[in-house]
Structure formats: structure tokens, C-alpha cells
C-alpha positions in Angstrom: -4.8 -138.5 106.3 -2.8 -139.3 104.2 -1.2 -142.7 105.6 2.4 -142.5 103.3 5.0 -142.8 105.9 6.8 -139.1 105.9 10.3 -139.0 103.8 13.7 -138.6 105.5 14.1 -135.6 103.9 10.4 -134.0 105.6 11.7 -135.6 108.8 15.1 -133.8 108.8 14.0 -130.4 108.4 11.5 -131.0 110.7 13.9 -131.7 113.1 16.0 -129.0 112.9 13.6 -126.6 112.3 12.6 -127.2 115.7 15.6 -126.9 116.8 16.2 -123.6 115.4 12.7 -122.2 115.4 13.4 -120.4 112.3 13.0 -121.4 108.7 16.4 -119.2 107.8 18.2 -120.7 110.6 17.3 -124.4 109.5 17.8 -123.7 105.9 21.6 -122.7 106.5 22.2 -125.6 108.8 20.7 -127.9 106.3 22.3 -126.2 103.2 18.9 -125.5 101.0 16.8 -122.8 100.8 13.9 -121.2 103.2 11.4 -122.0 100.7 12.3 -125.6 100.4 12.9 -126.4 104.3 8.8 -124.7 104.6 8.3 -127.3 101.4 9.1 -130.1 103.7 7.2 -128.9 106.6 4.2 -128.2 105.6 4.5 -131.5 103.2 5.5 -133.3 106.7 1.7 -131.6 108.2 -0.1 -132.3 105.5 0.9 -136.2 105.9 0.4 -136.3 109.7 -2.6 -134.2 109.0 -1.5 -131.9 112.7 0.0 -128.6 112.8 3.6 -128.8 113.8 4.3 -124.7 114.7 3.0 -121.8 114.8 4.2 -119.7 112.5 5.2 -116.4 114.2 6.5 -112.8 113.0 9.5 -113.4 114.9 9.9 -116.9 114.1 8.5 -120.7 115.0 7.2 -122.3 118.1 6.0 -125.5 118.2 2.5 -126.9 118.7 1.7 -128.9 121.5 1.5 -132.0 118.8 4.9 -131.0 117.6 6.5 -130.9 121.0 5.4 -134.4 121.7 6.4 -135.5 118.3 9.7 -133.7 118.6 11.8 -136.5 121.1 9.3 -139.9 119.0 11.3 -139.2 115.4 14.6 -138.0 117.2 14.3 -141.6 118.8 13.2 -143.4 115.7 16.0 -141.5 114.1 18.5 -142.6 116.3 17.3 -146.0 116.1 17.8 -146.7 112.2 21.3 -144.6 112.9 21.9 -148.1 114.9 20.4 -150.4 112.4 23.1 -149.0 109.5 26.0 -149.3 111.9 25.0 -152.5 113.1 24.3 -154.1 109.2 27.4 -151.9 107.2 31.0 -153.3 106.7 31.9 -149.3 108.0 33.1 -149.0 111.0 31.0 -147.9 114.2 32.3 -144.4 115.4 32.0 -143.0 118.9 32.1 -139.3 118.6 33.7 -137.5 121.7 34.4 -134.1 122.1 36.7 -133.1 125.5 37.8 -129.8 127.0 41.6 -128.8 125.5 43.0 -129.3 128.9 42.6 -133.0 128.6 43.4 -133.8 125.7 46.8 -135.2 126.8 45.5 -136.5 129.5 42.4 -138.6 126.9 44.2 -139.4 124.6 46.6 -142.0 125.6 44.3 -143.2 126.8 41.7 -143.7 123.0 44.8 -145.2 121.7 45.0 -147.6 124.4 41.4 -148.3 123.9 41.8 -148.0 120.2 44.1 -150.6 120.5 41.8 -153.1 122.5 38.6 -152.5 120.0 39.9 -151.9 116.6 36.5 -152.1 115.1 35.4 -149.4 116.8 36.3 -146.1 116.0 36.5 -143.2 118.6 36.7 -139.7 116.6 37.9 -137.6 119.5 37.3 -133.2 119.3 39.3 -131.0 121.4 37.2 -127.5 122.4 37.9 -124.8 125.0 33.6 -125.0 125.8 33.0 -127.5 128.7 29.6 -128.4 127.8 27.7 -129.7 125.1 23.9 -129.8 123.4 23.8 -133.2 122.4 20.5 -131.9 120.5 22.8 -129.3 118.4 26.0 -131.2 118.2 26.6 -134.4 116.3 28.7 -136.0 119.7 27.8 -139.4 121.3 30.0 -138.3 124.4 31.2 -135.5 125.8 34.0 -134.8 128.9 32.2 -131.9 130.8 33.9 -129.8 133.6 31.9 -128.9 136.3 31.1 -129.5 139.9 28.0 -131.4 138.8 25.5 -133.0 136.4 21.9 -131.8 137.0 20.9 -132.1 133.3 18.3 -135.4 133.7 18.0 -136.1 130.1 22.3 -137.0 130.3 23.9 -140.1 131.7 27.2 -139.4 133.8 30.1 -140.6 135.0 33.0 -138.5 137.3 36.4 -139.5 135.3 38.4 -138.1 138.8 37.9 -134.8 141.0 39.9 -132.4 140.0 43.4 -131.8 142.8 45.1 -128.0 142.3 48.4 -127.9 142.9 51.2 -125.4 141.5 53.5 -126.8 138.8 56.8 -125.7 136.7 59.6 -126.5 135.0 62.3 -127.9 137.1 64.9 -125.5 135.6 62.9 -122.7 137.5 64.1 -123.9 140.7 67.0 -123.3 142.3 69.7 -125.5 142.5 69.1 -127.7 145.4 66.3 -126.9 145.8 63.1 -129.9 145.4 60.3 -127.4 146.7 59.5 -124.0 146.9 58.2 -122.1 150.0 55.5 -119.9 150.1 58.1 -117.2 149.8 60.3 -118.4 147.5 57.4 -118.7 145.1 56.3 -114.9 145.4 59.0 -114.2 143.8 58.5 -116.3 140.9 55.8 -115.2 137.6 52.9 -116.1 137.9 50.7 -117.9 135.4 46.9 -117.9 135.5 44.3 -119.9 132.9 41.6 -116.6 134.1 41.8 -113.2 134.6 40.3 -114.0 137.7 42.7 -115.6 138.8 40.9 -118.2 140.8 43.2 -121.3 140.6 45.4 -118.9 142.6 43.1 -117.2 145.0 41.6 -120.9 145.3 45.0 -122.6 146.6 46.4 -120.0 148.6 43.1 -119.5 150.7 44.0 -123.2 152.1 47.6 -121.9 152.6 48.6 -119.5 155.7 49.0 -117.0 153.3 45.3 -116.4 151.1 46.8 -112.8 150.4 49.6 -113.6 148.8 50.0 -112.2 145.4 53.3 -111.9 142.4 55.2 -108.9 141.5 54.9 -110.9 138.0 51.7 -112.6 136.5 50.4 -113.7 133.4 47.4 -114.6 132.1 46.3 -117.1 129.5 42.9 -118.6 127.9 42.9 -121.9 129.1 44.9 -124.1 131.6 46.7 -126.1 128.8 48.1 -122.8 127.7 48.9 -121.7 131.3 50.4 -125.6 131.8 52.5 -125.5 128.6 54.0 -122.2 129.4 54.9 -123.2 132.7 56.8 -126.4 130.8 59.3 -124.1 129.5 60.0 -122.5 132.3 58.4 -119.2 131.8 56.9 -119.4 135.8 54.6 -121.2 137.5 50.7 -122.1 137.2 48.5 -123.9 139.0 47.3 -127.4 137.7 45.6 -130.6 138.0 47.5 -133.5 139.9 45.8 -135.8 138.0 46.4 -133.8 134.4 50.1 -133.3 135.0 51.1 -136.5 136.3 52.4 -137.7 132.6 54.7 -134.7 132.3 55.8 -135.0 136.0 56.3 -138.4 135.3 58.3 -137.8 131.9 60.4 -134.7 134.2 58.6 -132.4 132.0 57.3 -130.5 134.6 57.3 -131.2 139.0 54.7 -130.3 141.4 57.1 -127.9 143.7 55.1 -127.2 146.8 53.0 -130.0 148.6 49.7 -128.9 149.4 47.0 -130.2 147.1 43.5 -128.4 147.6 40.2 -130.3 145.6 38.3 -127.4 143.7 34.4 -129.3 144.3 35.3 -129.4 140.1 35.8 -132.9 138.0 36.0 -134.4 134.9 32.8 -136.7 133.7 31.6 -138.3 131.1 28.7 -137.6 130.1 25.7 -138.3 127.1 22.0 -138.4 126.4 20.5 -141.0 127.8 18.5 -141.2 124.3 21.4 -142.0 123.1 21.6 -146.0 120.8 25.1 -145.7 119.7 26.0 -149.6 120.6 29.4 -148.7 121.2 29.3 -146.1 123.5 28.6 -148.0 126.9 31.5 -150.1 125.7 34.2 -146.6 125.8 32.1 -145.6 128.7 33.4 -148.6 130.8 36.7 -149.2 129.5 37.6 -145.3 130.3 36.0 -146.3 134.1 38.2 -148.6 134.6 41.6 -147.0 132.9 40.9 -143.6 134.7 42.5 -145.0 138.2 
């Protein structure tokens, strides 16, 4: 067996190929030719003296040794990254992914965190997706919208539970009214964040009119789009109590009905258990402390 250590290119080629399980896909990710990736893998296998992949006509599978090697080498790469960050003059970065609907609530907290910890940079990416694959996406943490996180490879903390209630612009209410009855709402446009109208159905199920429908319905692709339309006075949306609280405080929105219903879902801050980002626990602790 050759005792020389593998090069970083060989290690990177192995990790990406193990995730993609196709040389062509790995080549696209690494921005090199398929042949270059194949040669890096062959060179690595020769240095290790083992086969890392089974080659098939339609792709690859990891050998038993390859399966064992992958998490070990990922951990080494994370430790190298952490070591570089500790001695580098560059500020440590936390890459955070969050659903777009939570951005308005999250941004002020991130800005306050940056003021409290000026040496840590938080790079926020918003997405309409509510989950993250940490093995294929380069994020240190992500906010999940779900009932619970069952993945044993992740650590997670509940930021807050989703509590549904109607929201609308103050201009939508008749003069002199601070609240709307269920009957009042029936005659107004309903704004939906899903084609299934699930938020309205869940909220109405806790009223004495569970089968009530509106004469005019407008559908949107996301919750923030529906609530954004509500802020402009186009109708009533079902919003989350916590996420809408800033707009209610500013007068952009109001909650025209007292009923608040837990959806059973919540917003969880999650990260991989193998993460070696030393700044991440600081952000997690800070967000949990400043959420309530």
C-alpha cells in the first residue's frame, strides 16, 4: 500500500462522487471533466489500497469500505475548515437557510445578533423549501417548518409553534369595527397560501362554522405572499401570530378575530450533529434567548 496521504482534490472528488453516485454529476458539481473525476477516484483507491465504489452501467454504489470512509473523511474536512477559520484573519461565517415566510421576523434578530457579535458574519439565504440536505448543501444551519424533526443526524431546537389567526389590513374593516364575525368574513375575499386552502380549513374547524366558504378566493404560492396581499388590503389571510406580530405592532396588519389555533407545526432551528462551526452554538443560544 502507498503510504502517501491523499490530496485535497482526491478527497473532494470522493465526497462529491459519493453524494452524486455518478461521475457525470460529480464532474458538473466540481466543474471539471468526467475523466478528471474518474482519475482522482482511481488515484485515491490506489493510495488506500481498496475499492471505494462499485461501478455499474447506470451509476455507482459505495463499497462497504467506501461507506465507512465517507463520514470519517467528512469529519476531517470539517475539522480542517474549522482550523482555518480559527487562525485566519477572515471573520467566521455562519451560513443560515430559512423559509422566505420567516424572513421578516428573522432579519431584525440577525441584525441585532451582528451588533452583539460583530466578529461573526451570518449569511442568510431564503428559500420556499422547508428543509435542507446538509450533506449536499453548504449550510451550517437551517430553519425547518414541520411538525417535528426526526432525523437522528440533526440537532434541533424549537423557535416557536405556529399559531394561526386571520390577518388583514385595518382599511378592510368597516368604520367603527375592531373585530369581524365569521359572517362578516364570508363576504370578504379570502387569501390562501396553498391550493388546498389548508390554513383556513384548520382555523375554521375550531369555529362553529367549519364548512364556511368565501364567495371570492385568491391563491398564492407561499404564506408570505398571501400575507403580503392582505397588507395591501386585498382580503383576509390566515397568518401566524408570531410572524404577523411585527406588522400588527406597526399598524400594517390587524387580527380581526380573537380565535387562535395551533397548527401542530413549528419553526425549528436545525444543524448537522457533525458540524464543527464553532460560532454556530453562539447564534443558536442567542436566537433561543431572543425568540420569546
